[in-house]
Every structure is written in C-alpha cells, then in structure tokens.
C-alpha positions in Angstrom: 126.0 80.4 112.4 124.0 77.2 112.6 121.7 76.7 109.6 118.1 77.3 110.4 115.0 76.1 108.4 113.8 78.8 106.1 110.4 79.2 104.4 111.9 81.6 101.9 110.2 81.5 98.5 111.9 83.5 95.7 109.3 82.9 93.1 105.8 84.1 92.5 103.9 83.2 95.6 100.8 81.0 95.5 97.9 82.1 97.6 96.7 79.8 100.4 93.1 79.2 101.3 93.8 81.0 104.6 95.0 84.1 102.8 92.0 84.1 100.6 89.6 84.2 103.6 91.6 86.7 105.7 89.7 89.8 104.6 86.3 88.3 105.4 87.6 87.6 109.0 88.5 91.2 109.7 86.2 92.7 112.3 84.8 96.2 111.6 84.7 96.7 115.4 88.5 96.1 115.5 89.0 98.7 112.8 86.8 101.1 114.7 88.9 100.6 117.8 91.8 102.3 116.0 89.9 105.6 116.3 89.0 105.2 120.0 91.6 107.8 121.1 90.2 110.3 118.6 86.5 110.2 119.6 86.4 113.9 120.6 87.9 115.0 117.2 85.5 112.7 115.3 82.6 114.1 117.3 83.6 117.6 116.3 83.9 116.5 112.6 80.5 115.0 112.8 79.0 118.2 114.2 80.7 120.2 111.5 79.4 117.9 108.8 75.8 118.0 110.2 76.0 121.8 110.4 77.4 122.1 106.9 74.8 119.8 105.4 71.9 121.6 107.1 73.2 125.0 106.0 73.7 123.8 102.4 70.0 122.8 102.2 69.1 126.5 102.4 70.3 127.1 98.8 67.4 125.3 97.0 64.8 127.1 99.0 66.6 130.5 98.4 66.5 129.6 94.7 62.8 128.7 94.9 62.1 132.2 96.3 64.2 133.9 93.7 62.3 132.2 90.9 58.8 132.3 92.4 58.8 135.7 94.2 61.8 138.0 93.7 62.0 137.8 89.9 58.2 137.8 89.1 57.5 140.6 91.6 60.7 142.5 90.5 61.5 142.9 94.2 65.2 144.1 94.0 65.6 144.2 97.8 64.4 140.7 98.3 66.5 139.5 95.3 69.7 141.1 96.8 69.1 139.5 100.2 68.4 136.1 98.6 71.5 136.3 96.4 73.6 137.3 99.4 72.1 134.4 101.4 73.2 132.0 98.6 76.7 133.4 98.6 76.9 133.3 102.4 75.7 129.6 102.4 78.5 128.7 99.9 81.1 130.6 101.9 80.2 129.1 105.3 80.0 125.5 103.9 83.4 126.0 102.2 85.0 127.2 105.5 83.4 124.3 107.4 84.7 121.9 104.6 88.3 123.1 105.1 88.0 122.7 108.9 86.5 119.3 108.5 89.2 118.1 106.1 92.0 119.4 108.4 90.6 117.6 111.4 89.8 114.3 109.6 93.1 114.2 107.8 95.0 114.8 111.1 93.1 112.0 112.8 93.7 109.7 109.9 97.4 110.4 109.8 97.7 109.8 113.5 95.9 106.5 113.2 98.3 105.5 110.3 101.3 106.6 112.4 100.2 104.5 115.4 99.5 101.5 113.1 103.0 101.8 111.5 104.6 102.1 114.9 102.7 99.2 116.4 103.5 96.9 113.5 107.2 97.9 113.5 107.5 97.5 117.3 105.7 94.2 117.3 107.9 92.8 114.5 111.0 94.0 116.5 109.8 91.7 119.3 109.6 88.7 117.0 112.2 85.9 117.3 114.9 85.2 114.7 112.8 82.2 113.4 110.2 84.6 112.1 112.7 86.5 110.0 114.4 83.3 108.7 111.1 82.2 107.2 109.8 85.6 106.1 111.0 87.5 103.1 112.4 90.9 104.1 110.7 92.6 101.1 107.4 91.2 102.3 107.8 92.8 105.7 108.7 96.2 104.2 105.7 96.0 101.8 103.2 95.5 104.5 104.6 98.4 106.5 104.8 100.8 103.5 102.5 99.6 100.7 99.7 98.1 102.8 99.5 100.8 105.4 100.0 103.4 102.7 97.1 101.9 100.8 94.9 102.5 103.8 95.5 106.2 103.8 92.4 107.3 101.9 90.2 104.9 103.7 91.5 105.8 107.2 91.5 109.5 106.6 88.2 109.9 104.8 86.0 106.8 105.5 84.4 108.0 108.8 84.0 111.5 107.6 82.8 110.4 104.2 80.1 108.2 105.7 79.0 111.0 108.1 79.1 113.7 105.4 77.4 111.8 102.7 74.8 110.2 105.0 73.9 113.6 106.5 73.7 115.2 103.1 71.5 112.4 101.7 69.1 112.6 104.7 69.0 116.4 104.6 68.4 116.4 100.8 65.7 113.7 101.1 63.9 115.7 103.8 64.2 118.9 101.7 62.8 117.0 98.7 59.9 115.7 100.6 59.2 119.2 102.0 59.1 120.5 98.4 57.0 117.6 96.9 56.5 114.2 98.4 55.1 112.9 95.1 58.2 113.8 93.1 60.3 112.3 95.9 58.8 108.9 95.2 59.9 109.1 91.6 63.6 109.7 92.7 63.7 106.8 95.1 63.2 104.0 92.7 66.9 104.1 91.8 68.1 103.1 95.3 67.6 99.2 95.1 69.6 98.7 91.9 72.3 101.1 93.2 72.7 99.1 96.4 72.8 95.8 94.6 75.4 96.9 92.1 77.5 98.4 94.8 77.7 95.2 96.8 78.9 93.3 93.7 81.5 95.9 93.0 82.7 95.8 96.6 83.3 92.1 96.6 85.2 92.3 93.3 87.4 95.2 94.5 88.3 93.3 97.7 89.6 90.3 95.8 91.6 92.4 93.4 93.1 94.5 96.3 94.3 91.4 98.0 96.0 90.1 94.8 97.5 93.6 94.2 99.1 93.8 97.6 100.6 90.4 97.3 102.1 91.3 93.9 103.5 94.6 95.4 105.1 92.5 98.1 106.7 90.2 95.5 107.9 93.3 93.6 109.4 94.6 96.9 111.2 91.3 97.4 112.7 91.5 93.9 114.0 95.0 94.5 115.4 94.1 97.9 117.2 91.0 96.6 118.2 92.4 93.2 119.4 95.9 94.1 121.1 95.5 97.5 124.9 95.5 97.3 125.1 91.8 98.0 122.4 91.1 95.4 124.1 93.1 92.7 127.5 91.5 93.4 125.8 88.0 93.2 124.0 88.9 90.0 127.2 90.3 88.3 129.3 87.3 89.3 126.7 84.7 88.3 125.5 86.6 85.2 121.8 86.5 86.4 121.1 90.2 85.7 118.9 89.5 82.6 116.8 86.9 84.5 116.3 89.3 87.4 115.2 92.0 85.0 112.8 89.5 83.4 111.4 88.6 86.8 110.9 92.2 87.7 109.3 92.9 84.4 106.8 90.0 84.8 105.9 91.1 88.3 105.5 94.7 87.2 103.3 93.6 84.3 101.0 91.6 86.6 100.8 94.7 88.8 99.7 96.8 85.8 97.0 94.4 85.0 95.7 94.3 88.6 95.8 98.1 88.8 93.7 98.3 85.7 91.3 95.7 86.9 91.0 97.6 90.3 90.3 100.9 88.6 87.8 99.5 86.1 86.1 97.1 88.5 82.4 98.0 88.4 82.9 101.1 86.2 80.3 100.0 83.7 77.9 99.3 86.5 78.5 102.7 88.0 78.2 104.3 84.5 74.8 102.7 84.2 73.8 104.3 87.5 75.0 107.7 86.2 72.8 107.4 83.2 69.8 106.5 85.4 70.4 109.5 87.7 70.8 111.8 84.7 67.5 110.5 83.3 65.6 111.2 86.5 65.2 115.0 85.9 63.6 114.2 82.6 61.2 111.9 84.4 60.5 114.6 87.0 59.7 117.2 84.3 57.4 114.6 82.6 55.7 113.9 85.9 55.1 117.6 86.5 53.4 117.9 83.1 51.1 114.9 83.4 47.3 115.7 83.7 47.1 114.6 87.3 50.0 116.9 88.5 49.9 119.8 85.9 49.5 123.1 87.6 50.1 121.8 91.1 53.8 122.8 91.2 55.4 126.2 90.7 58.3 126.7 88.4 60.5 127.6 91.4 59.5 124.4 93.2 60.3 122.3 90.2 63.7 123.9 89.6 64.6 123.7 93.3 63.5 120.1 93.4 65.5 119.2 90.3 68.6 120.9 91.9 68.1 118.9 95.0 67.7 115.7 93.1 70.8 116.4 91.1 72.7 117.1 94.3 71.5 113.8 95.7 73.5 111.8 93.2 77.0 112.9 94.4 76.5 112.1 98.2 74.5 108.9 97.5 77.1 107.5 95.1 79.8 108.8 97.5 78.2 106.8 100.3 78.0 103.7 98.2 81.6 104.2 97.0 82.8 104.5 100.6 81.3 101.1 101.2 83.2 99.8 98.2 86.5 101.3 99.4 85.9 100.0 103.0 85.2 96.5 101.8 88.2 96.5 99.5 90.4 97.8 102.3 89.6 94.8 104.4 92.2 92.9 102.5 94.8 95.5 103.6 93.6 95.4 107.3 93.8 91.6 107.2 97.4 91.7 106.1 98.4 94.2 108.9 96.4 92.5 111.6 98.0 89.2 110.6 101.3 90.7 111.7 99.9 92.3 114.8 98.4 89.0 115.9 101.7 87.1 115.6 102.6 85.6 119.0 105.8 86.9 120.5 108.0 83.8 121.1 110.7 85.6 123.1 109.0 88.3 125.2 109.6 90.3 128.3 108.4 88.5 131.5 105.1 89.6 133.0 106.9 89.9 136.4 110.6 90.6 135.6 113.4 90.2 138.2 114.8 93.6 139.0 118.5 93.4 138.4 121.3 96.0 138.0 123.4 94.9 135.0 126.4 96.6 136.5 126.3 94.4 139.6 126.0 91.1 137.7 129.0 88.9 138.3 128.4 86.8 135.1 128.1 83.2 136.5 126.5 81.4 133.5 124.9 78.0 133.7 122.9 75.8 131.3 120.9 73.0 132.9 119.7 70.2 130.6 119.0 72.5 127.8 117.4 71.2 124.6 116.2 73.2 121.6 114.7 72.5 118.1 114.2 75.0 115.3 110.6 75.4 114.2 109.7 73.0 111.5 112.6 70.7 112.2 112.2 67.2 113.7 115.8 67.0 114.7 117.0 68.7 117.9 119.7 71.3 117.4 121.0 70.7 121.0 120.0 68.0 123.4 120.5 67.8 127.2 123.4 70.3 127.4 124.6 71.1 130.9 127.4 73.6 131.3 128.7 75.6 134.2 130.8 78.7 133.5 131.9 80.5 136.7 132.0 84.3 136.6 135.2 85.6 135.0 136.1 82.4 133.3 136.2 81.4 129.7 134.4 78.6 127.8 135.2 77.5 124.3 132.7 75.6 122.2 134.2 73.5 119.4 132.8 71.0 116.9 132.1 70.5 113.3 129.6 72.7 111.4 126.0 72.0 112.5 127.1 70.5 115.8 125.1 73.1 117.8 127.7 75.7 118.8 126.0 78.8 117.5 122.6 77.5 118.7 124.0 77.5 122.3 125.3 81.0 121.8 121.9 82.1 120.6 120.3 80.6 123.7 122.8 82.4 126.0 121.9 85.8 124.4 118.2 84.7 124.3 117.7 85.0 120.6 115.8 81.8 121.2 114.3 80.2 124.3 115.1 76.6 125.2 112.4 74.0 124.5 113.4 72.4 127.9 115.9 73.1 130.6 117.0 76.6 131.5 119.8 79.1 131.0 120.7 81.2 134.1 123.1 84.1 134.9 123.9 84.5 138.6 121.2 82.0 139.3 118.4 84.0 137.5 116.6 82.4 134.5 117.2 84.5 131.4 113.4 84.3 130.8 112.9 86.2 134.0 115.0 89.2 132.9 113.9 92.2 130.9 115.3 92.0 127.4 117.0 95.4 127.8 118.7 94.2 131.0 119.8 91.0 129.3 121.2 93.0 126.3 123.3 95.0 128.8 124.6 91.9 130.4 125.4 89.7 127.4 127.4 91.2 124.5 127.5 89.3 121.2 130.0 89.5 118.3 129.0 87.0 115.5 130.7 86.0 112.3 128.0 87.9 110.3 128.8 91.6 110.8 126.0 94.2 110.1 126.9 97.9 109.9 124.4 100.7 109.4 124.5 103.2 106.5 125.8 106.0 108.6 129.1 107.3 110.0 131.7 105.1 111.8 131.0 107.1 115.0 127.3 106.6 114.8 127.7 102.9 114.1 129.7 102.6 117.3 127.4 104.8 119.3 124.5 102.6 118.2 125.5 100.2 121.0 125.4 103.0 123.6 123.8 106.3 122.5 125.2 108.2 125.5 128.8 107.2 124.9 131.3 110.0 124.7 133.8 110.4 121.8 136.6 109.4 124.2 134.8 106.2 125.1 134.2 105.4 121.4 137.9 105.9 120.7 138.9 103.7 123.6 136.6 100.9 122.4 138.1 101.2 118.9 141.7 101.1 120.2 140.8 97.9 122.2 139.5 96.3 119.0 142.7 97.3 117.1 140.7 99.5 114.6 141.4 103.1 115.8 144.5 103.6 113.6 142.6 102.6 110.5 139.6 104.9 111.4 141.9 107.8 112.1 143.5 107.3 108.7 140.2 107.7 106.8 139.4 111.0 105.0 136.8 112.1 107.6 138.1 109.9 110.5 135.2 108.8 112.7 132.8 110.9 110.7 133.4 108.8 107.5 130.3 107.2 106.0 130.4 103.4 106.3 128.2 102.9 103.2 125.4 100.4 102.7 126.0 97.3 104.9 129.6 98.5 105.4 130.8 97.3 102.0 133.6 100.0 101.9 135.4 98.0 104.6 137.1 94.6 104.3 135.7 91.7 106.2 138.3 92.0 108.9 137.7 95.7 109.3 134.0 95.2 109.7 134.6 92.5 112.2 136.8 94.8 114.3 134.2 97.6 114.1 131.6 95.1 115.4 133.9 94.1 118.2 134.4 97.7 119.2 130.7 98.3 119.1 130.0 95.4 121.5 132.8 96.3 123.8 131.5 99.8 124.1 128.5 98.3 126.1 131.0 96.8 128.6 129.0 93.6 129.0 129.7 91.1 131.9 129.3 88.2 129.5 130.9 88.1 126.1 129.7 85.7 123.4 132.2 85.5 120.5 130.6 83.5 117.7 133.6 83.0 115.4 134.3 86.7 116.0 137.7 86.5 114.4 136.8 84.2 111.5 137.2 87.0 108.9 140.6 88.2 110.2 144.0 87.4 108.8 146.4 85.7 111.0 148.3 88.9 112.1 145.2 90.9 112.8 143.6 87.9 114.6 146.6 87.8 117.0 146.2 91.5 117.7 142.5 91.2 118.3 143.0 88.1 120.4 145.5 90.0 122.6 142.9 92.7 123.1 140.3 90.1 124.0 142.7 88.5 126.5 143.0 91.8 128.3 139.3 92.6 128.1 138.2 89.2 129.1 139.7 89.7 132.6 136.8 89.8 135.0 134.3 88.8 132.3 132.6 85.5 131.5 133.6 84.7 127.9 132.1 82.1 125.6 134.1 81.6 122.4 133.0 79.6 119.3 135.7 78.9 116.8 136.8 76.5 114.1 140.4 77.5 114.5 141.4 75.7 117.7 144.5 77.9 118.1 142.2 80.7 119.3 140.8 78.6 122.2 143.9 76.9 123.5 143.9 79.1 126.6 140.2 78.7 127.5 139.5 77.6 131.1 137.3 74.9 129.8 136.5 73.5 126.3 133.3 71.6 125.4 133.3 69.5 122.3 129.8 69.2 120.6 128.6 66.6 118.2 125.1 66.6 116.8 123.9 68.9 119.6 125.4 66.9 122.5 128.5 67.4 124.5 130.8 64.5 123.9 134.0 65.9 125.6 135.0 68.6 128.0 138.1 69.7 129.7 141.2 71.9 129.1 143.2 71.9 125.9 146.0 69.7 127.4 143.6 67.2 129.1 141.6 66.8 125.9 144.7 66.3 123.8 145.9 63.7 126.3 142.5 61.9 126.1 143.1 61.5 122.3 139.4 61.8 121.5 137.3 63.9 119.2 139.1 67.2 120.2 142.4 65.6 119.4 141.1 64.6 116.0 139.9 68.2 115.3 143.3 69.6 116.5 145.3 67.2 114.3 
C-alpha cells in the first residue's frame, strides 16, 4: 500500500489548548436532546418522584402527633393508627423508589446504547485518513471508557435532580409549616454550600478530562503491546521490559488521578457535614432562648429536627449532582468531538439508482488528482485511464509511485481532489456506498481475518451465501483442500488476525472472501505478493478464469503477473509516464523495460 501521513503518537500525549476548553463548550441543551425520545418515561418518573416526596413528608407530622397527642393522652387507638401510617408511608415510598429506579435506569441504558451505536456508526463512515492519524486504542477508549463513565450521570442525573429538588422543596415547605422562625436558622448554610460546590465542580471537571486521556493512553499501550503482532515485535526486539515500564507509568498516573478525583472537595464537603450536624444543636438552643421558650411543643421540635436532618441528604445530593454533571462535561466533549467529525466519504444526498448485477464494469478515470491530508505533495496528478468492461489493466511502478492510491480511489476509500472516477459513466460519488461495495471487490496485500471460523470469515463478505457457494469460492482461490484438511474443516477457528495461517494461506482466504461477492470490478492490490511461486501460479490461473467478463485492475511489483494484461500503465511520482501492452512497452525500451530487466 502507499504510505500515508500518520499523526500517530506512541508516547504520553500532551494536551492541546483546544482539548482543555472542550468541556466548557458542551451545550447542556445538546445533552438534554439525548433524552428527547424518552420524554414520556421521564414525565412518569417525575410524577413518581413528586408523589414519593409528598407522601414522605407525612412522616414528621405523624411523629409530631405521636409525641404531642397519642403518648401524653395514652390514646392507644390513635397511636396504632399513627404507627401504621408511618409504616405505610415507608412502604409506599419504597415501592415508588423501586419503580423510579427501574424506569430511570432503563432510560439511561437506552440513551447510552444509542450513544454507543451513533459513535460506532459515525466512525464506520470515516475515511481511512482518520484511522491513519488516530490511535486505535484512543477510539476504543472513547467508546468504552468515556461512554461507560457517563453511566451514572445519564442514568441518575435527571431523576436525581427531580428527586432531590422535590424533596428539598417539600421539606422546606413542611419546615415552614411547623415553624418559620426555626426555618430561617436552617437556611444560613445554603450560600456557603453553593459556593463550595461550584469550586468542587470545576476541579472535578479538569481531573475527569485528564483521567479519560490517561485511560486512552493505557488502552493504546494494551492494544499495541498485547496484540499478536505487538507481542511478536516486542519479543523479537526485546522491548518487553520497556513496554511494562510504560504501562506501569501510565497506570501509576491513573492511580493518582483517581485519588485526586475521589478526594476532590472532600474536605470542603466534610466541613458542610459538620455545619449541618451542628444545626440541630443551634435549633435546640434557639428553642430555649427567652424569646422562643414555651412557644414550641416537644413534638414540633422533634419533628422539625427530623425534617432538618432529612434536608441534608437531598440538598447535598442536589449539589453533588451538579458536581457530577459538570465533571461529566469532559466526557460528553470527547464523545461529541467524534460525533461532530465531518464524513469525508459519504453517501450522496440523491444517489443514482443502480442494480450492481446489471453493471458492465466500464471504468474510467478523468484527470484524477489526489493528495493525502497534511501532505503538500500530490500522490497522483492528472491521471486519465479508460478500462473497457471485461478488460484488464495493470498498474506498475516503483514504491510510492501512486499505484495503491489509484486502487483506493477506484474502491472509493478516498475521493479525488479533482477529476472523477466513473463506472459505466456514473461518478462513484453518486453511488450508494453499499452499491459500490457490491460492484468493486478489493484484495489487498494486507490481509485481515476476523477471530471466528473460516466459514464465518468467508460468509462475512456475503451473509446469505450457502455452504456450497462458500466452498466454490474457496476452490477458485485454491484454498479448499487446505481448509478441508483442518481438524474442523470450515468450522476451524482462524485465531486472532488469522495468525494460525501462513501469509499465502491468509491471502487466498481473502481472495475467496472477495470472489464470493462476485463483483463486476476486481482490484488486486499486490494480491499475490505473499504467495510462493507455485501457489502464485495456481491462484493466477484461477484469476485468469474468474477475470473473464470482469474488469480487473492489478497492481504488482512482479511484472511476470501482469504480462497478459490488456493494457499496462507505468506510474512515476503519481503520473502516468507510459502505457501499452507488455510487448509494445518492451519494444519502446522505456521505464517499463527498465523495470522488467
């Protein structure tokens, strides 16, 4: 394949100014839109919360009557009813709490599911240039760690705000109803609580962003160090100890960030706990002062103190939800950054309807030029080629001449910067990507096999393919006999990235997988480069038969594989410098003749 610019950074990543300000740019309205489909469920949860909070407020008043009336008057009947009422309130609020948790958790999980799916689907639509400049571990970390880190916020934030806010309001109303004077004493704690919470929220947000970046770095180390290719490289180069040291350093930084995240603001919150714990003492003192002594009953004082004690949990919960939401903005920023990535190679807004089975396969490139992102040098410049349906074109040239770039343009892995690529006169950019994938089949020099059975690897190209069709494709690729000789035949596990097979065997499996789609245009990007001479001849014979009636583009370093091509184009620094058949190019004694020598 042609080399492409890569922004890969294997070390500890520095944080750009843009990344530092991402969280502050996240719109709460955009986050709220994630819940739009679940408005009915959220309305139901809110109704349950309000009902639960109102019902729970009956307990202090029942307690007041127990102390002020039932016990002093020794009214057993009233006492029994009051106690039963207290038990009933607890039971009803518990049942409503379970129902609320079930609905809110289901809503949250569905939102996370949709978010994961949207991110995965959007990244699938990104061009190859995105993946060449992005670390694979980074992508995985955002889908798993970042979205996973949102779970508590997405599942409980909305309900937490509604529940705690309703409880605080209901408790405050009940406290005022019991004694408005004592209520004033309890409210002085709010200003410092709000101030401290805002400071903690800002601190948590910064730490959360750092932690997620460190998790991404850790993911990259695992991906690169524990894949089969990574392990082989480490063992052959003796870099295992340095990889362990790198992982250890990243993990140690993560430990520090986790501690800082957990302890952020704990001393401030501890101070608030002390203040809230001291308020009952202040209330008792206020009740005993000369101006208020004798104006409050014991039941009212006990009920008020119970309400005030119950105010601490929802109030701190409400403030903590604000802290969690602010901290989670760093997570949302990282996810929205991926969702906002422009799609460079996208389906057309008004695609041309085409039946892939009716395509003849007449391929044409008109003045095509293309440059990789970040490169000032064009990979191909002003290339014009006409490949009639059913004929073969061979692209030859030295490494970096632009051969694989042209193959990528034909399969629309990239779009040309200028000019156009057409099949049967239709610009590839006007075709649906699924239609194009059915028309153009690619076998490249880099073979990727899935960690599943041989049968499923082949069926991945065409899920509805029968076993007979799979076997026929394997026979055509000269790989059936080898598969049949495996312990479990076509049900043999391929293994991670197909490392149980040799390079030539993997190449033939990839060829069979592509042929199973029966494309009208075949792009063979050094497809036989990993094969030995004998196997290459066998596969080439299969290609000669299968190429009948198809348009075939072959890229090869070994000129022996392209001698029979209908036309050969010689590339040099992205330009076509010669074209013709093998015999005419040899007779011209130019660049092709030099390569063939």
